Steps between C-alpha positions, in 0.01 A plus 500: 500500500822445690686470171372841397622649825836325456537648151408846627752459785785410265412780265488742797842378621665553162304821436621632834855496362402799283501704821880507472459743209331740741778453765249323724583193714375233262686208663342580835154521340558151351592378847178652637301332228653166583422554873142584412470187285653283770269642760189436287621170350676300774542211260753702303814292458732782615566470870549798724866414489483540121324830557788604723732413209300731279536775756879447500500521123311828518754633753786369289356683198516832693851434623632387160344802331666733746837333478495502117402862503795587725747284311397642162593855602809377679622313189474819299705694755240659721610600846316382809314831524428500128365147534260609772403799298398258223292289745323809636455638148343169381250505788407864450492454120255204532275701737493810279489301177198302620276798420572461125373252241242356741770392742731346244723806535633356821736273310670766285479733805703245707758461221536873442495569872790252555690668222427856622558427869834340441605769253406784734678351803812416297511858362446646841801305615707679237523222248533593129190467286632200299578297808179595669301411191667158476415424865143620445462270205613217724239598759231495230618160371512359852149619568372336178684172553391486864139537391546224238638268767209576733248435222674166432457402864132605478454269200648211702258586787200508265602165339536339843156637597345370184652156544371473853148599394489250213641212702223524754 
């Protein structure tokens, strides 16, 4: 029976990564699942120190996503204010987009929000449309690539969790 629970746990860890599509904190949910498994299965090979490493990975995922988002817009010529407009736009876009397509709209909402937020702020600062559009495209690319990086870290976390369950 323990094998069945282990399989369900591993499936849940990898399935949780789909929460990224809904702009939900999937890596933190994986961390919570690992903590729950460790609390109910003390024989798990992952130590609490290893669990701390997973927590650091989850935190690193958030930081890396944020930095990539900012650098993407900056690389395409966004001003500091335009960059923050893209960040705010991505957050608002994800929130408002979540109401569409059974929550899947959060992802395109975040991308379009990053584009729109950066474009609006750049235009309000008096920048010409072509330059503002280029910066907004960078904000959108940065948002997408940041999410991809965070999903990659989530996969690493899920693999580490699976390995520690199977080695017990």
